[in-house]
DOLUMKOL-666571 format. One record per residue (C-alpha): residue in one letter; x, y, z. Coordinates in pm, 1 decimal, m for minus. Example, Ala and Ser with C-alpha at 12.3 -4.5 7.8 and 13.67 -1.06 7.14 Angstrom:
! DOLUMKOL-666571
@residu=a, px=1230.0, py=m450.0, pz=780.0
@residu=s, px=1367.0, py=m106.0, pz=714.0
//
This chain:
! DOLUMKOL-666571
@residu=x, px=m16.0, py=1.0, pz=13.2
@residu=x, px=107.1, py=386.3, pz=m37.3
@residu=x, px=268.2, py=524.7, pz=224.3
@residu=x, px=81.4, py=733.5, pz=464.6
@residu=x, px=m323.6, py=605.6, pz=408.4
@residu=x, px=m607.6, py=860.6, pz=504.8
@residu=x, px=m717.3, py=843.8, pz=825.2
@residu=x, px=m1088.5, py=1012.4, pz=820.1
@residu=x, px=m1099.0, py=1188.1, pz=1198.5
@residu=x, px=m1433.2, py=1038.6, pz=1292.5
@residu=x, px=m1290.7, py=688.9, pz=1155.5
@residu=x, px=m1237.1, py=484.4, pz=1491.9
@residu=x, px=m1584.6, py=608.2, pz=1593.8
@residu=x, px=m1804.7, py=456.1, pz=1353.7
@residu=x, px=m2027.5, py=133.5, pz=1409.5
@residu=x, px=m1809.1, py=m13.0, pz=1096.4
@residu=x, px=m1441.8, py=39.1, pz=990.5
@residu=x, px=m1438.8, py=99.7, pz=672.8
@residu=x, px=m1181.5, py=140.9, pz=379.0
@residu=x, px=m1198.4, py=259.5, pz=36.2
@residu=x, px=m916.9, py=151.4, pz=m167.8
@residu=x, px=m815.5, py=287.8, pz=m479.7
@residu=x, px=m530.0, py=137.4, pz=m728.4
@residu=x, px=m242.2, py=337.5, pz=m738.8
@residu=x, px=m152.2, py=738.4, pz=m759.7
@residu=x, px=1.1, py=887.5, pz=m1041.9
@residu=x, px=326.4, py=1143.4, pz=m1096.0
@residu=x, px=200.8, py=1356.2, pz=m1410.6
@residu=x, px=443.5, py=1682.4, pz=m1284.6
@residu=x, px=732.2, py=1539.2, pz=m1124.9
@residu=x, px=624.4, py=1605.8, pz=m835.3
@residu=x, px=684.0, py=1246.4, pz=m587.4
@residu=x, px=704.9, py=1342.4, pz=m244.0
@residu=x, px=389.3, py=1356.9, pz=m91.9
@residu=x, px=163.4, py=1081.2, pz=119.6
@residu=x, px=m177.8, py=981.0, pz=42.1
@residu=x, px=m303.3, py=1137.5, pz=349.6
@residu=x, px=m211.4, py=1471.1, pz=163.8
@residu=x, px=m389.5, py=1361.7, pz=m137.8
@residu=x, px=m704.2, py=1357.8, pz=m3.2
@residu=x, px=m593.8, py=1679.8, pz=174.2
@residu=x, px=m518.0, py=1877.1, pz=m155.5
@residu=x, px=m865.4, py=1708.9, pz=m267.9
@residu=x, px=m1043.8, py=1884.0, pz=m32.0
@residu=x, px=m846.0, py=2210.1, pz=m47.8
@residu=x, px=m874.6, py=2220.4, pz=m441.7
@residu=x, px=m1203.4, py=2025.3, pz=m472.1
@residu=x, px=m1335.9, py=2151.6, pz=m798.6
@residu=x, px=m999.6, py=2033.2, pz=m999.9
@residu=x, px=m1111.9, py=1774.3, pz=m1270.5
@residu=x, px=m825.7, py=1552.9, pz=m1148.5
@residu=x, px=m1010.5, py=1494.2, pz=m840.5
@residu=x, px=m1338.3, py=1385.8, pz=m998.1
@residu=x, px=m1236.9, py=1056.7, pz=m912.3
@residu=x, px=m1307.4, py=1108.9, pz=m533.7
@residu=x, px=m1611.3, py=1273.0, pz=m584.0
@residu=x, px=m1712.9, py=1005.7, pz=m830.2
@residu=x, px=m1681.1, py=769.3, pz=m510.6
@residu=x, px=m1847.3, py=970.3, pz=m237.3
@residu=x, px=m2186.9, py=963.7, pz=m515.6
@residu=x, px=m2188.3, py=586.2, pz=m474.3
@residu=x, px=m2328.4, py=633.0, pz=m120.8
@residu=x, px=m2478.9, py=974.9, pz=m95.1
@residu=x, px=m2712.0, py=1130.3, pz=m251.6
@residu=x, px=m2538.7, py=1482.8, pz=m382.5
@residu=x, px=m2399.9, py=1697.3, pz=m133.6
@residu=x, px=m2403.2, py=2044.0, pz=m79.1
@residu=x, px=m2033.1, py=2101.9, pz=m81.4
@residu=x, px=m1707.3, py=2016.0, pz=m36.4
@residu=x, px=m1741.9, py=2028.0, pz=296.1
@residu=x, px=m2058.6, py=1813.9, pz=331.2
@residu=x, px=m1881.8, py=1566.8, pz=140.6
@residu=x, px=m1642.4, py=1510.7, pz=397.5
@residu=x, px=m1853.0, py=1552.7, pz=679.8
@residu=x, px=m2126.0, py=1232.4, pz=518.4
@residu=x, px=m1796.2, py=1052.4, pz=353.4
@residu=x, px=m1436.4, py=1107.6, pz=339.4
@residu=x, px=m1484.6, py=1169.7, pz=760.7
@residu=x, px=m1540.6, py=849.1, pz=870.0
@residu=x, px=m1349.7, py=597.5, pz=590.9
@residu=x, px=m985.5, py=476.4, pz=543.8
@residu=x, px=m841.7, py=551.9, pz=198.7
@residu=x, px=m566.1, py=359.2, pz=66.4
@residu=x, px=m402.1, py=275.4, pz=m286.9
@residu=x, px=m296.3, py=m119.5, pz=m312.0
@residu=x, px=m0.2, py=m20.9, pz=m533.8
@residu=x, px=302.9, py=158.5, pz=m340.5
@residu=x, px=489.4, py=297.2, pz=m641.6
@residu=x, px=383.3, py=576.6, pz=m877.7
@residu=x, px=247.6, py=455.5, pz=m1231.6
@residu=x, px=139.4, py=675.2, pz=m1534.8
@residu=x, px=m203.3, py=754.2, pz=m1672.1
@residu=x, px=m322.2, py=513.6, pz=m1913.0
@residu=x, px=m2.2, py=349.8, pz=m2004.2
@residu=x, px=94.1, py=m56.2, pz=m1803.5
@residu=x, px=323.6, py=51.9, pz=m1528.7
@residu=x, px=3.8, py=m20.2, pz=m1307.0
@residu=x, px=m53.5, py=m403.0, pz=m1383.1
@residu=x, px=280.3, py=m494.3, pz=m1397.6
@residu=x, px=375.1, py=m361.7, pz=m1080.0
@residu=x, px=59.6, py=m585.1, pz=m935.1
@residu=x, px=156.5, py=m909.6, pz=m1082.5
@residu=x, px=456.3, py=m881.0, pz=m989.2
@residu=x, px=404.8, py=m784.9, pz=m636.3
@residu=x, px=20.5, py=m864.5, pz=m542.1
@residu=x, px=213.8, py=m1064.4, pz=m230.7
@residu=x, px=371.7, py=m788.8, pz=m71.0
@residu=x, px=78.8, py=m549.3, pz=m129.4
@residu=x, px=m179.7, py=m808.1, pz=m35.1
@residu=x, px=24.4, py=m840.2, pz=296.1
@residu=x, px=24.8, py=m422.6, pz=364.7
@residu=x, px=m372.7, py=m521.5, pz=303.6
@residu=x, px=m460.3, py=m723.9, pz=533.1
@residu=x, px=m178.6, py=m640.9, pz=866.6
@residu=x, px=m396.0, py=m298.5, pz=787.0
@residu=x, px=m669.6, py=m477.1, pz=812.5
@residu=x, px=m509.9, py=m628.6, pz=1154.8
@residu=x, px=m404.3, py=m296.3, pz=1316.5
@residu=x, px=m717.7, py=m91.8, pz=1174.6
@residu=x, px=m985.0, py=m408.8, pz=1255.8
@residu=x, px=m1161.0, py=m291.9, pz=935.0
@residu=x, px=m1453.9, py=m478.4, pz=887.1
@residu=x, px=m1522.9, py=m346.4, pz=493.9
@residu=x, px=m1327.6, py=m301.8, pz=194.3
@residu=x, px=m1451.9, py=m95.9, pz=m110.6
@residu=x, px=m1229.7, py=m224.9, pz=m397.3
@residu=x, px=m1267.3, py=66.2, pz=m676.3
@residu=x, px=m1113.8, py=m153.9, pz=m963.8
@residu=x, px=m1147.0, py=m476.2, pz=m1100.6
@residu=x, px=m772.2, py=m518.4, pz=m1132.2
@residu=x, px=m690.0, py=m461.8, pz=m793.7
@residu=x, px=m969.6, py=m666.9, pz=m703.3
@residu=x, px=m888.0, py=m955.3, pz=m903.8
@residu=x, px=m504.3, py=m999.9, pz=m698.2
@residu=x, px=m644.3, py=m993.0, pz=m353.1
@residu=x, px=m598.5, py=m1316.8, pz=m223.7
@residu=x, px=m723.7, py=m1649.6, pz=m344.2
@residu=x, px=m1039.4, py=m1768.3, pz=m123.6
@residu=x, px=m960.0, py=m1986.9, pz=132.5
@residu=x, px=m921.8, py=m2418.9, pz=89.6
@residu=x, px=m1116.5, py=m2516.1, pz=343.6
@residu=x, px=m1412.3, py=m2723.0, pz=234.1
@residu=x, px=m1605.4, py=m2628.4, pz=548.2
@residu=x, px=m1617.9, py=m2266.4, pz=499.5
@residu=x, px=m1772.9, py=m2064.4, pz=142.7
@residu=x, px=m1608.2, py=m1712.2, pz=83.7
@residu=x, px=m1758.9, py=m1634.8, pz=m295.0
@residu=x, px=m2077.7, py=m1480.2, pz=m241.7
@residu=x, px=m2287.5, py=m1360.6, pz=m535.4
@residu=x, px=m2248.0, py=m1044.0, pz=m662.7
@residu=x, px=m2443.4, py=m802.7, pz=m498.8
@residu=x, px=m2606.7, py=m637.9, pz=m771.6
@residu=x, px=m2964.8, py=m769.3, pz=m909.0
@residu=x, px=m2761.7, py=m837.0, pz=m1295.8
@residu=x, px=m2951.5, py=m520.4, pz=m1439.1
@residu=x, px=m2686.7, py=m297.6, pz=m1446.1
@residu=x, px=m2476.0, py=m147.7, pz=m1744.6
@residu=x, px=m2205.5, py=114.2, pz=m1810.0
@residu=x, px=m2331.1, py=210.2, pz=m2185.4
@residu=x, px=m2329.7, py=m128.4, pz=m2334.6
@residu=x, px=m2122.6, py=m309.0, pz=m2118.9
@residu=x, px=m2257.9, py=m529.6, pz=m1790.3
@residu=x, px=m2126.6, py=m372.2, pz=m1450.8
@residu=x, px=m2142.3, py=m548.8, pz=m1137.4
@residu=x, px=m2054.6, py=m600.8, pz=m741.2
@residu=x, px=m1791.8, py=m827.1, pz=m680.3
@residu=x, px=m1827.6, py=m947.0, pz=m268.5
@residu=x, px=m1641.9, py=m1225.4, pz=m117.7
@residu=x, px=m1603.3, py=m1259.5, pz=303.4
@residu=x, px=m1253.3, py=m1315.5, pz=405.0
@residu=x, px=m1257.8, py=m1537.6, pz=698.9
@residu=x, px=m1087.9, py=m1490.7, pz=1005.0
@residu=x, px=m772.4, py=m1795.0, pz=1124.4
@residu=x, px=m777.5, py=m1888.4, pz=695.9
@residu=x, px=m465.9, py=m1940.0, pz=503.9
@residu=x, px=m486.0, py=m1766.2, pz=176.5
@residu=x, px=m256.4, py=m1793.8, pz=m145.1
@residu=x, px=m96.9, py=m1496.2, pz=m217.9
@residu=x, px=m69.0, py=m1370.5, pz=147.7
@residu=x, px=104.6, py=m1461.8, pz=419.9
@residu=x, px=m84.3, py=m1251.1, pz=657.2
@residu=x, px=m385.5, py=m1398.9, pz=832.9
@residu=x, px=m661.7, py=m1213.0, pz=921.1
@residu=x, px=m770.0, py=m1199.2, pz=1275.9
@residu=x, px=m1165.8, py=m1099.8, pz=1206.7
@residu=x, px=m1381.5, py=m1148.8, pz=883.0
@residu=x, px=m1398.6, py=m921.9, pz=644.6
@residu=x, px=m1651.8, py=m791.5, pz=373.3
@residu=x, px=m1449.2, py=m713.8, pz=m1.8
@residu=x, px=m1658.6, py=m549.5, pz=m268.8
@residu=x, px=m1540.3, py=m523.6, pz=m593.8
@residu=x, px=m1620.7, py=m211.0, pz=m851.2
@residu=x, px=m1516.9, py=m88.7, pz=m1160.6
@residu=x, px=m1258.9, py=204.1, pz=m1146.0
@residu=x, px=m1378.8, py=522.2, pz=m1119.4
@residu=x, px=m1193.6, py=606.7, pz=m1430.8
@residu=x, px=m1202.6, py=335.7, pz=m1624.2
@residu=x, px=m1238.8, py=424.1, pz=m2035.1
@residu=x, px=m1526.6, py=250.9, pz=m2066.0
@residu=x, px=m1687.3, py=488.2, pz=m1809.8
@residu=x, px=m1809.6, py=480.3, pz=m1456.8
@residu=x, px=m2193.0, py=555.4, pz=m1313.4
@residu=x, px=m2200.6, py=584.6, pz=m936.2
@residu=x, px=m2561.0, py=565.4, pz=m937.4
@residu=x, px=m2526.1, py=157.5, pz=m1069.2
@residu=x, px=m2442.8, py=132.2, pz=m689.6
@residu=x, px=m2614.2, py=384.1, pz=m516.9
@residu=x, px=m2855.5, py=144.0, pz=m406.9
@residu=x, px=m2656.7, py=m164.8, pz=m331.5
@residu=x, px=m2395.0, py=14.9, pz=m99.5
@residu=x, px=m2614.8, py=296.0, pz=68.9
@residu=x, px=m2701.4, py=95.5, pz=317.1
@residu=x, px=m2379.1, py=m88.5, pz=356.4
@residu=x, px=m2201.7, py=204.9, pz=572.6
//
């Protein structure tokens, strides 16, 4: 995970502890001395900039339109953690993130599970299919079922493309492939489209299913 995870000021007082997990940061301007926390703080201060639509789109998956950036933080960002899975900087529209994930997914998964254990995370919303598909494999314990049916009803689309909300429950005490860390609690993981996906993103697809989970 990228350095300096963002922690909402109210997150430890929530009945459910939630992690929003993105894919990667990118270095557009040659400035790379930052943390995830500083990126979110800069989003708060410069919320109208186009590059921060990523964060607005995520918040809209959970709430009706908010009045302003203060309202958005009060309703959402103050109450969650936000992290990026990849711990290096990536380009825009290139394959660097995919290559880093392919070569480092056990390391990234260990960091993710360790963070979940340390912060007693209950739910992880993964905004990006590439990250979700590289998370640890399901337990091989034949007496437990970690793969869950998609959360949606099968009738959501972006343009002509089928959209969906993946769901699994990683169980505590189980060993998983592609990670050495064992979870101390059961954790629900939901997989969604990346907000900057080339084929589109529609927060309205997810809102009916996500708004009651947090």
